[in-house]
C-alpha positions as CSV (number, residue, x, y, z in Angstrom):
1,M,-11.6,-11.7,17.3
2,T,-14.4,-9.3,17.1
3,R,-16.6,-7.5,14.6
4,A,-15.9,-3.7,14.7
5,R,-17.6,-0.6,12.9
6,H,-16.1,0.2,9.7
7,E,-14.1,3.1,9.4
8,A,-14.8,4.1,5.7
9,V,-18.2,4.4,4.2
10,A,-19.2,2.0,1.3
11,P,-18.3,3.6,-2.3
12,T,-20.7,2.8,-4.9
13,P,-19.6,0.0,-7.6
14,H,-16.2,0.7,-8.9
15,G,-17.3,2.0,-12.4
16,A,-15.1,4.8,-14.0
17,P,-14.8,7.6,-11.5
18,R,-16.2,11.1,-11.9
19,V,-13.4,13.6,-12.8
20,E,-14.1,16.9,-11.7
21,L,-12.1,20.0,-12.7
22,V,-11.8,23.1,-10.5
23,G,-9.6,26.2,-10.2
24,A,-7.0,26.8,-7.8
25,G,-9.2,29.1,-6.0
26,E,-11.6,26.3,-5.3
27,W,-9.3,23.4,-5.1
28,R,-8.8,23.4,-1.1
29,E,-12.4,23.7,-0.5
30,R,-13.3,21.1,-3.0
31,C,-10.8,18.4,-1.2
32,S,-12.1,19.3,2.2
33,A,-15.6,18.3,0.9
34,E,-14.8,15.1,-0.4
35,V,-13.1,14.1,3.0
36,A,-15.9,15.1,4.9
37,R,-18.0,12.6,2.7
38,G,-15.3,9.8,2.5
39,H,-11.5,9.2,2.8
40,F,-8.6,10.4,1.0
41,M,-6.9,7.8,-1.2
42,T,-3.8,9.3,-3.4
43,L,-2.9,12.5,-4.9
44,Y,-0.2,12.5,-7.9
45,A,0.7,15.3,-10.9
46,V,0.1,14.9,-14.7
47,G,2.2,16.8,-17.3
48,E,5.6,18.3,-17.1
49,H,7.1,21.7,-16.1
50,G,10.5,20.9,-17.8
51,H,12.0,21.2,-14.1
52,R,11.9,17.7,-12.7
53,G,14.0,15.8,-10.0
54,T,16.0,18.5,-8.3
55,G,14.0,19.2,-5.0
56,R,14.1,22.7,-5.6
57,D,11.1,25.2,-6.9
58,R,10.8,25.7,-10.4
59,P,13.4,28.8,-11.6
60,Q,12.1,32.1,-12.5
61,G,11.1,32.6,-16.0
62,S,11.2,28.9,-16.8
63,P,8.3,27.9,-19.3
64,A,4.7,27.3,-18.2
65,R,3.0,24.3,-19.4
66,A,-0.9,24.3,-20.3
67,D,-0.9,20.5,-19.7
68,L,0.4,20.5,-15.8
69,A,-2.0,19.5,-13.2
70,V,-2.6,17.8,-10.0
71,R,-5.4,15.2,-9.0
72,A,-6.6,13.8,-5.9
73,V,-8.5,10.8,-5.7
74,F,-11.3,10.3,-3.1
75,A,-13.9,7.4,-2.2
76,S,-17.3,8.3,-0.6
77,R,-21.2,6.7,-1.1
78,R,-21.0,8.6,-4.1
79,G,-18.3,6.8,-5.6
80,L,-14.9,7.6,-6.5
81,R,-14.0,11.1,-7.3
82,V,-11.0,12.6,-9.0
83,V,-10.6,16.6,-8.5
84,T,-8.2,18.0,-11.1
85,C,-6.6,21.4,-10.3
86,P,-4.8,22.7,-13.6
87,A,-1.3,24.4,-12.6
88,P,-0.1,26.2,-15.6
89,A,2.1,28.5,-13.6
90,G,3.4,25.5,-11.6
91,H,2.0,25.8,-8.7
92,V,-1.5,24.9,-6.6
93,P,-2.5,25.6,-3.3
94,T,-1.3,23.0,-0.6
95,I,-3.8,20.3,1.3
96,V,-1.3,19.1,3.6
97,D,-2.8,21.0,6.6
98,L,-6.3,19.5,5.6
99,L,-5.0,16.2,4.9
100,P,-1.5,15.2,6.4
101,A,-1.6,12.2,4.5
102,A,-1.1,14.2,1.4
103,G,2.4,15.1,2.5
104,W,4.6,12.9,0.9
105,A,2.6,12.8,-2.3
106,E,2.9,16.7,-2.6
107,R,6.4,16.2,-2.0
108,E,7.0,13.8,-4.6
109,A,4.8,15.5,-7.2
110,H,7.0,18.7,-6.5
111,D,10.4,16.6,-7.2
112,S,8.7,14.6,-10.2
113,H,6.9,17.1,-11.9
114,G,8.1,20.6,-10.8
115,V,4.8,21.6,-9.0
116,R,5.2,24.1,-6.0
117,F,2.4,23.7,-3.3
118,D,2.0,27.2,-1.9
119,G,1.9,26.8,2.1
120,H,3.6,23.4,2.1
121,Q,6.5,24.9,4.2
122,P,9.1,23.7,4.3
123,L,8.4,21.6,1.1
124,R,11.3,19.4,1.7
125,P,12.5,16.9,-1.1
126,L,11.4,13.1,-1.2
127,V,12.6,11.8,-4.4
128,A,15.3,14.4,-5.0
129,H,18.1,13.4,-2.9
130,P,20.4,16.9,-2.5
131,R,23.6,16.6,-0.7
132,D,22.9,19.3,2.0
133,L,21.5,17.5,5.0
134,A,19.4,20.6,6.4
135,A,17.5,20.6,3.0
136,W,15.4,16.9,3.7
137,T,15.9,16.6,7.7
138,L,14.0,18.3,10.4
139,P,16.0,20.3,12.5
140,V,16.5,19.0,16.1
141,H,18.0,21.2,19.0
142,G,18.5,20.7,22.5
143,R,20.7,19.4,24.8
144,D,22.7,16.0,24.2
145,A,20.6,15.4,21.2
146,Y,22.6,13.7,18.4
147,Q,22.3,12.0,15.2
148,V,22.4,8.3,14.0
149,A,22.4,7.3,10.6
150,V,21.5,4.0,9.3
151,G,21.6,2.8,5.9
152,P,21.2,3.2,2.8
153,I,23.1,-0.2,2.6
154,H,22.2,-2.5,5.1
155,A,23.2,-5.9,6.3
156,G,20.1,-7.8,5.3
157,V,19.1,-8.3,1.6
158,I,16.6,-5.7,0.9
159,E,16.2,-2.7,-1.3
160,S,18.0,0.9,-0.1
161,G,16.6,3.1,2.6
162,H,18.1,5.8,5.0
163,F,16.9,6.3,8.4
164,R,18.2,9.5,10.2
165,F,17.8,9.2,13.8
166,H,17.7,12.5,15.9
167,V,18.2,10.6,19.5
168,V,19.0,11.8,23.4
169,G,20.8,8.7,24.9
170,E,18.8,5.9,23.5
171,R,15.6,7.6,23.1
172,I,14.5,8.5,19.6
173,L,13.1,12.0,19.3
174,H,12.5,12.3,15.3
175,V,13.3,10.0,12.5
176,D,13.7,11.5,8.8
177,V,13.5,8.6,6.3
178,R,14.7,9.0,2.9
179,L,13.8,6.2,0.6
180,F,13.5,6.5,-3.6
181,Y,17.0,5.3,-4.1
182,K,16.4,3.4,-7.3
183,H,14.9,5.7,-10.0
184,R,13.4,2.9,-11.9
185,G,10.6,5.0,-13.8
186,L,8.3,2.5,-13.9
187,E,5.3,4.7,-14.2
188,R,6.9,7.0,-16.9
189,A,8.2,3.6,-19.1
190,A,4.4,2.3,-19.1
191,E,3.5,5.7,-20.9
192,G,2.6,4.7,-24.6
193,S,2.5,1.1,-23.8
194,S,-1.0,-0.8,-24.6
195,L,-3.2,-1.6,-21.6
196,S,-2.2,-5.3,-21.7
197,E,1.6,-4.4,-21.9
198,G,1.5,-1.8,-19.3
199,L,0.3,-4.8,-16.8
200,A,4.3,-5.8,-16.3
201,F,5.4,-2.2,-15.1
202,A,2.7,-2.6,-12.2
203,Q,3.5,-6.0,-11.3
204,R,7.2,-5.7,-10.9
205,A,6.8,-2.6,-8.6
206,C,7.1,-5.1,-5.8
207,G,7.9,-8.8,-5.6
208,A,5.9,-9.5,-2.4
209,C,2.7,-7.3,-4.0
210,A,2.9,-8.2,-7.6
211,V,-0.8,-9.9,-7.5
212,S,-2.1,-7.0,-5.8
213,N,-0.5,-4.2,-7.7
214,S,-1.5,-6.1,-11.0
215,L,-5.3,-6.7,-9.8
216,A,-5.2,-2.9,-9.0
217,Y,-3.9,-2.3,-12.4
218,A,-6.2,-4.5,-14.1
219,H,-9.2,-3.0,-12.1
220,A,-8.1,0.5,-13.2
221,C,-8.1,-0.7,-16.9
222,E,-11.6,-2.3,-16.9
223,T,-13.1,0.6,-15.4
224,A,-11.5,2.7,-18.0
225,L,-13.1,-0.1,-20.7
226,G,-16.5,-0.5,-19.1
227,L,-15.6,-4.1,-18.3
228,M,-17.0,-6.1,-15.3
229,P,-15.8,-9.5,-14.2
230,P,-17.8,-12.5,-14.1
231,P,-18.2,-14.4,-11.1
232,E,-15.4,-17.1,-12.3
233,L,-13.3,-14.2,-12.6
234,R,-14.0,-12.6,-9.6
235,R,-13.3,-16.1,-8.0
236,A,-9.8,-16.7,-9.6
237,R,-8.4,-13.2,-8.9
238,T,-9.4,-13.5,-5.3
239,L,-7.9,-17.0,-5.0
240,V,-4.6,-15.9,-6.0
241,L,-4.9,-12.4,-3.9
242,E,-5.5,-14.7,-1.1
243,L,-2.7,-16.7,-1.5
244,E,-0.1,-13.6,-1.8
245,R,-1.9,-12.8,1.5
246,L,-1.0,-15.7,3.2
247,Y,2.5,-16.2,2.5
248,N,3.2,-12.5,3.4
249,H,1.3,-12.4,6.8
250,L,3.6,-15.9,7.5
251,N,6.8,-14.0,6.4
252,D,5.8,-11.0,8.8
253,I,4.9,-12.8,11.7
254,G,8.2,-14.6,11.6
255,A,10.0,-11.2,11.1
256,A,8.8,-10.0,14.1
257,C,9.7,-13.5,15.8
258,A,13.3,-12.3,14.5
259,G,13.3,-9.0,15.7
260,V,13.1,-10.0,19.3
261,G,15.4,-13.0,18.7
262,F,13.0,-15.6,19.1
263,A,14.6,-17.9,16.8
264,P,12.2,-21.1,17.1
265,G,9.4,-18.5,15.8
266,A,11.3,-17.1,13.0
267,M,12.2,-20.6,11.6
268,I,8.9,-22.1,11.9
269,F,7.2,-19.2,10.4
270,A,9.7,-19.2,7.5
271,S,9.2,-22.8,6.7
272,L,5.4,-22.3,6.9
273,K,6.0,-19.3,4.4
274,E,8.0,-21.5,2.1
275,R,5.3,-24.2,2.2
276,A,2.6,-21.1,1.3
277,Q,4.9,-20.2,-1.8
278,R,5.4,-23.8,-3.1
279,L,1.4,-24.2,-3.1
280,N,1.7,-20.9,-5.1
281,L,4.0,-22.3,-7.6
282,L,1.9,-25.5,-7.6
283,L,-1.3,-23.5,-8.4
284,G,-0.4,-20.3,-10.2
285,G,2.9,-21.3,-12.0
286,H,4.9,-18.6,-10.0
287,R,6.2,-18.6,-6.3
288,F,5.7,-15.2,-6.2
289,L,2.4,-15.7,-8.5
290,F,4.0,-13.7,-11.2
291,G,1.7,-13.9,-14.6
292,A,-1.7,-14.8,-12.3
293,V,-3.4,-11.6,-13.3
294,A,-4.3,-10.6,-17.0
295,V,-6.3,-7.4,-17.7
296,G,-9.8,-8.5,-18.8
297,R,-9.3,-12.3,-18.3
298,S,-7.9,-15.1,-16.1
299,D,-6.3,-18.2,-17.7
300,L,-6.0,-20.0,-14.3
301,T,-7.4,-23.6,-14.5
302,L,-7.3,-25.8,-11.7
303,A,-9.1,-29.3,-11.8
304,E,-10.8,-31.4,-9.3
305,P,-7.5,-33.3,-8.0
306,E,-5.7,-30.1,-7.9
307,V,-8.1,-28.2,-5.7
308,E,-8.6,-31.1,-3.4
309,S,-5.0,-31.4,-3.1
310,A,-4.4,-27.6,-2.2
311,R,-7.2,-27.9,0.2
312,S,-5.5,-30.7,2.1
313,E,-2.1,-28.8,2.1
314,L,-3.9,-25.4,3.2
315,A,-5.5,-27.6,6.3
316,A,-2.4,-28.9,7.3
317,L,-0.3,-25.8,7.0
318,G,-3.4,-24.0,9.1
319,D,-3.0,-26.7,11.7
320,D,0.8,-26.0,12.2
321,A,0.6,-22.4,11.7
322,R,-1.9,-22.5,14.9
323,R,0.5,-24.4,17.0
324,A,3.4,-22.2,16.3
325,W,1.5,-19.1,16.9
326,H,0.5,-20.7,20.2
327,E,4.4,-20.9,21.1
328,V,4.8,-17.0,20.3
329,L,1.3,-15.9,22.1
330,F,2.0,-17.7,25.1
331,N,6.0,-17.1,25.4
332,A,6.3,-14.4,28.2
333,A,9.8,-13.5,27.0
334,V,8.3,-12.4,23.3
335,Q,5.5,-10.8,24.5
336,D,7.1,-8.7,27.1
337,R,9.2,-7.2,24.1
338,F,6.2,-6.8,21.9
339,V,3.7,-5.1,24.4
340,G,3.6,-1.6,24.4
341,V,6.6,-0.8,21.7
342,G,6.2,1.6,19.0
343,A,2.6,2.5,19.6
344,L,0.6,4.2,16.9
345,S,-2.7,5.9,17.9
346,R,-6.2,5.4,16.3
347,D,-6.2,9.2,16.0
348,E,-2.8,9.2,14.5
349,A,-3.2,6.6,12.3
350,R,-6.4,8.0,11.0
351,R,-4.6,11.4,10.4
352,L,-1.9,10.1,8.8
353,G,-4.0,7.8,6.4
354,T,-2.6,4.5,7.7
355,V,-3.9,1.3,5.8
356,G,-4.2,-2.4,6.2
357,P,-3.3,-4.6,9.2
358,V,-1.4,-1.6,10.6
359,A,-4.3,0.8,10.6
360,R,-6.6,-2.2,11.9
361,A,-4.2,-2.5,14.7
362,S,-4.9,1.0,15.9
363,G,-8.6,0.5,15.6
364,V,-9.0,2.3,12.0
365,V,-11.0,-0.7,10.5
366,R,-10.7,0.1,6.9
367,D,-10.7,-2.6,4.4
368,E,-11.5,-2.7,0.6
369,R,-12.6,-6.2,0.7
370,I,-15.4,-5.1,2.7
371,W,-16.7,-2.9,-0.6
372,T,-15.4,-4.7,-3.5
373,D,-17.7,-5.8,-6.5
374,R,-14.9,-6.8,-8.5
375,L,-13.7,-9.7,-6.2
376,H,-15.1,-12.5,-4.3
377,Y,-15.8,-11.5,-0.6
378,P,-19.7,-12.4,0.0
379,H,-20.5,-11.3,3.8
380,F,-17.0,-10.2,4.4
381,E,-16.1,-8.8,7.7
382,P,-12.6,-8.0,8.7
383,A,-11.1,-9.5,11.6
384,A,-10.3,-7.1,14.3
385,L,-9.1,-7.2,17.8
386,H,-10.9,-6.8,21.0
387,H,-8.4,-4.2,22.3
388,P,-6.3,-2.9,19.6
389,M,-3.2,-0.9,21.0
390,G,-1.4,-0.2,18.0
391,D,2.0,-1.5,19.3
392,V,3.9,-4.4,18.2
393,S,1.7,-6.7,19.7
394,S,-1.1,-5.7,18.1
395,R,0.0,-5.5,14.8
396,V,1.5,-9.1,15.2
397,N,-1.4,-10.4,16.5
398,Q,-3.8,-8.7,13.9
399,R,-1.5,-10.6,11.3
400,A,-2.4,-13.9,13.0
401,L,-6.1,-13.6,13.0
402,E,-6.0,-12.4,9.4
403,V,-4.0,-16.0,8.6
404,D,-7.0,-18.0,10.0
405,A,-9.5,-15.7,8.1
406,T,-7.5,-16.2,5.0
407,L,-7.1,-19.9,5.3
408,A,-11.2,-20.1,5.7
409,M,-11.5,-18.1,2.5
410,L,-9.1,-20.2,0.3
411,D,-10.5,-23.4,1.6
412,D,-14.2,-21.9,0.0
413,L,-12.5,-20.4,-2.9
414,L,-11.2,-23.9,-3.7
415,A,-14.5,-25.9,-2.8
416,R,-14.6,-26.5,-6.8
417,P,-12.8,-26.6,-9.9
418,L,-11.8,-23.2,-11.8
419,A,-11.9,-22.5,-15.3
420,P,-10.7,-19.6,-17.8
421,S,-13.1,-16.7,-17.8
422,T,-13.3,-13.0,-19.4
423,A,-14.5,-9.9,-18.3
424,T,-17.6,-8.4,-20.0
425,P,-19.3,-5.1,-20.8
426,G,-21.1,-3.9,-17.9
427,A,-20.3,-0.6,-16.2
428,P,-20.0,3.1,-17.6
429,A,-16.4,3.5,-19.8
430,G,-13.9,6.6,-19.2
431,A,-10.6,7.8,-20.2
432,L,-9.6,7.1,-16.7
433,G,-9.8,4.3,-14.5
434,V,-9.1,3.5,-10.9
435,G,-8.3,0.2,-9.1
436,L,-8.6,-0.4,-5.4
437,V,-7.2,-3.8,-4.0
438,E,-6.6,-4.7,-0.2
439,S,-2.9,-5.7,-0.4
440,P,-1.3,-8.0,2.2
441,R,-0.1,-4.4,3.3
442,G,-3.4,-2.5,2.9
443,E,-5.5,-0.4,0.5
444,T,-3.2,-0.4,-2.7
445,V,-4.6,2.3,-5.3
446,C,-3.7,2.5,-9.1
447,V,-4.7,5.2,-11.3
448,V,-4.8,4.3,-15.3
449,E,-5.5,7.2,-17.8
450,T,-5.8,6.1,-21.3
451,A,-6.1,7.3,-25.1
452,D,-6.5,5.4,-28.3
453,G,-5.9,2.3,-26.2
454,E,-2.6,3.3,-24.7
455,V,-1.7,4.3,-21.1
456,T,-0.9,8.1,-21.3
457,R,-0.3,7.9,-17.3
458,L,0.2,5.5,-15.0
459,H,0.1,6.1,-11.1
460,L,0.6,3.5,-8.5
461,R,0.2,4.5,-4.7
462,T,1.1,1.1,-2.6
463,A,-0.2,0.6,0.9
464,S,3.3,0.4,2.0
465,L,3.9,3.9,0.4
466,A,1.0,5.2,2.4
467,N,2.7,3.7,5.5
468,W,5.9,4.9,5.6
469,P,5.1,8.1,7.3
470,A,3.2,6.5,10.2
471,L,6.3,3.9,10.9
472,A,8.5,7.1,11.1
473,H,5.8,8.5,13.9
474,A,5.3,5.3,15.8
475,A,9.4,5.4,16.4
476,A,9.5,8.9,18.2
477,G,9.9,8.5,21.9
478,Q,10.8,4.9,21.6
479,L,14.2,3.3,22.2
480,F,16.7,3.3,19.6
481,P,17.4,-0.4,20.1
482,D,13.7,-1.0,19.4
483,F,13.5,0.4,16.1
484,P,14.2,-3.0,13.9
485,L,11.5,-4.2,15.8
486,I,9.1,-1.6,14.9
487,N,10.2,-1.5,11.7
488,K,9.3,-5.6,11.2
489,S,5.9,-5.0,12.9
490,F,5.2,-2.6,9.8
491,E,7.3,-4.7,7.4
492,L,7.1,-2.2,4.6
493,C,8.6,-2.5,1.4
494,Y,11.0,-0.4,0.0
495,A,10.8,-1.2,-4.0
496,C,7.2,0.4,-3.6
497,T,8.8,3.8,-3.3
498,D,11.4,3.1,-5.7
499,R,8.8,2.6,-8.9
């Protein structure tokens, strides 16, 4: 492990973000200026044009809506900025050429709210699923090129996802990814609920990241309310977040072992994940830690015997995890399958807005834990590889490093009993709050807009949603039989898109 320079600059404390209104003529320039100062986080639409979910442009003569607008969220040393561009006529200029990471966000805003992004050509449907194959796939021409369709129904017990491979022989030329199969409508359903009630909608977006999504939502609500968590609340929340990270990373290492047919590794890491989730149940009351986070408070209570027992179990689990990892790391047959497969370069990871262990494995050291003032990470330095290559090997190694770091943090967090605590006033309030959390898969962003104590707009951009385009890019040029392994090394969630 080595210490690396951080990719992003530190934002100021996460109080209510500054919301700036710009016209269509200033939109691109303003977004470009914000990226020069920091980094792009997410983009979403508010209001409605009356033309939703078809994947086509707004028909001529359909009514305009004065409340339709597009918002882009940025982080920099000046703090969090939300740049808003009204779109009463139903269109705004695209920023996808300036920020390729905004590509999926623009496509989603188009399909869900009817916004047209001038200059984004072709503006292919993402949430909408037209029957015409040419409407959503990238055309590939050439001698011996053909297509292989995989999904949306898979052999495993997973959510729906369709991959359209364009191949020559066994070489992948391009992958079109079609997700968004289950329109659960969590964001829309949250509207009109109280801030406390709205937590359930964010929490249920993804079982494996229930804590991360809940925390991002709680942080967003608390920034809007002007609340700050005291030390005991920060410690309680960091504890459950790192417990979530631990079982996810153990699962993901085992999944990579399964991807190359290394059954001993897959089985031992599955058993380690099971032990971690049993500890979740004992400490937090739920294997996936549902209900462990509340807006403005923590009800988690751990007495001296409980924390001591948990520390002993984590120490034993850590010893077993290190021995298991040794068998993976020094197994030549396994490493031959990992090294050089599905490489994502540092430049491409940065260009596509990749986050989390996947980005760090490519040399992009972005980790929200470095900067957060709402959780307990004193003197935190992210684990970084000596020579990040961006391949399957680097992604699996990165998670192994982070398992060790998480175990050390958990031991510190459990050094003393834990009592309930409540957030207190201490930051500027506003009608809009942004929450940032480093989930097991990377930076998760939640935006909550409020009025009279109710949610008027909920937008959740999970780390998986941010990383799906990078997976498709990493698969290009690889062998078709290696795609399941590449996919497992990213280990992204389908449900996060079906929100």
